[in-house]
C-alpha positions, -999 to +999 in steps of 0.1 A: -003+000-003+012+037-006+016+056+022-009+084+034+019+118+039+036+114+067+019+080+068-293+101-033-307+096-060-299+059-055-329+045-051-347+068-083-321+057-104-331+033-134-330-004-136-306+001-165-284+024-146-279+004-123-273-028-138-249-010-157-229+001-122-231-032-112-219-053-145-181-041-145-184-002-139-144+009-126-143+050-121-175+076-113-166+096-150-186+059-166-215+070-145-239+092-162-244+124-136-276+125-125-279+163-111-262+186-129-233+176-145-198+167-133-166+187-141-137+178-160-103+183-154-067+163-164-032+163-146+001+165-163+015+130-175+042+131-150+015+128-121-004+095-138+006+078-108+012+102-081-026+114-074-052+114-048-077+087-057-117+093-045-121+054-041-160+043-034-164+005-021-195-013-034-216-036-013-239-060-019-249-072+013-278-057+039-300-060+065-334-078+056-357-055+045-334-028+044-334-025+005-294-024+008-292-035-034-277-001-047-273+016-017-239+021-024-238+041-048-254+069-034-246+105-048-227+091-070-210+103-097-216+136-090-206+136-052-176+115-060-165+141-090-175+172-075-155+164-043-124+161-061-123+184-084-129+208-055-101+190-037-081+198-063-091+231-065-087+247-031-054+228-022-021+214-034-027+181-043-038+162-077-067+146-079-077+119-106-108+134-125-122+096-124-123+081-094-121+050-085-155+019-080-140-013-057-152-042-039-132-048-004-120-080-021-109-059-051-065-072-054-062-033-059-078-021-026-041-019-008-031+009-041-055+031-024-051+048+010-085+065+012-120+041+010-152+059+010-189+040+021-222+054+022-258+048+041-239+019+060-267+020+083-279-013+066-250-028+049-233-064+064-197-074+053-194-104+041-169-130+059-144-126+041-145-086+038-138-083+073-103-097+076-094-078+044-108-044+056-089-051+092-059-057+072-060-023+052-067-004+080-040-018+101-016-008+067-023+024+067-054+028+052-085+052+058-121+049+059-148+078+056-187+065+062-212+086+057-252+089+052-270+070+081-293+084+102-308+075+143-296+048+163-312+019+147-285+030+117-257+039+143-264+004+162-264-017+121-225+000+115-220-002+151-219-043+153-204-043+113-172-022+124-172-039+154-162-076+138-131-053+118-119-042+153-136-059+183-107-047+209-115-011+197-144+016+204-152+044+179-149+075+200-165+114+197-138+134+186-142+170+200-141+198+179-113+209+187-092+177+166-069+186+138-091+170+114-114+198+117-091+222+114-060+209+089-074+231+059-110+253+067-112+260+103-145+245+117-160+260+146-190+237+151-196+197+142-221+205+109-252+181+105-263+182+066-291+173+049-307+163+019-311+186-011-348+179+002-346+187+041-321+215+034-345+237+005-370+228+034-353+240+062-361+279+057-398+274+061-395+245+087-377+261+116-347+250+107-346+212+109-320+192+089-322+162+109-337+130+089-357+119+120-362+127+158-336+107+173-313+119+146-311+154+157-273+159+170-240+152+144-218+126+154-181+126+139-169+095+158-136+080+147-117+045+154-077+049+163-047+030+156-022+023+181-006+058+175-036+076+179-046+085+142-078+082+128-081+048+108-121+051+106-140+086+102-179+080+109-200+105+094-235+101+119-267+118+116-254+143+085-253+134+047-223+152+032-225+132+004-255+153-005-237+183-002-209+171-026-235+162-052-263+190-056-238+217-054-252+228-087-293+227-082-300+254-055-280+282-051-294+286-015-285+252-007-252+253-023-240+283+003-255+274+027-247+235+031-217+225+002-198+259+004-204+262+043-199+231+053-203+194+036-169+203+009-152+220+039-153+191+057-151+167+030-117+183+022-102+184+054-111+149+060-093+137+028-057+162+038-059+143+071-063+110+057-026+117+036-012+138+058-011+118+095 
């Protein structure tokens, strides 16, 4: 594995799109935008093997009745490519303009230091995936999970990550932690709603949570033996929708994408690549 620096419209997607993604697409760029289009950019040929790549994990199994098929692709490709573009725009990092989609069992996994799982509130890891993910994280990999709400979804994710690290507990990160300040100075833990709820928040009393037991955003982490984050859990928030929907409504972009989703997403990746 390369070292890290010093170390949704998903359920509304057409059956055709779901089938095409499931049948072999390997990059976000191969998937048609279902928002307002995605930015395009290129890097000098000399950087071809020296770029950051946003890697989304494809999973296939979920708890009964949760409808897991397709949940792994929530907000893609727009979220992945918009964030990748902003990361290159706002930092000195060179960023892969295509992104990647991988399964945990893919041999290429260990070539990428950052992976992203969306809607983990109902996933089930396959037995063979558990030791692979553990080895990946203990080898220096970084996992970000995002967009799951309420206690039931937290308990499901907690049970799955405890299969990977039975000896470690997720810890709530204080706002003073470097991950909130390494690029952008974030002064409070943000809650990013989906675009529909965000657009309604101006008229519904400012509600930005998807259910009554999800009012408070939580940012919890599993640390390695040196205190560095291996797993970043973004609970009761939907950063991915903030990345995906940036071009749809200016008010949503100004309030949630620009102020919250992009700054924290960039901070998380910058931290992952420098610690």
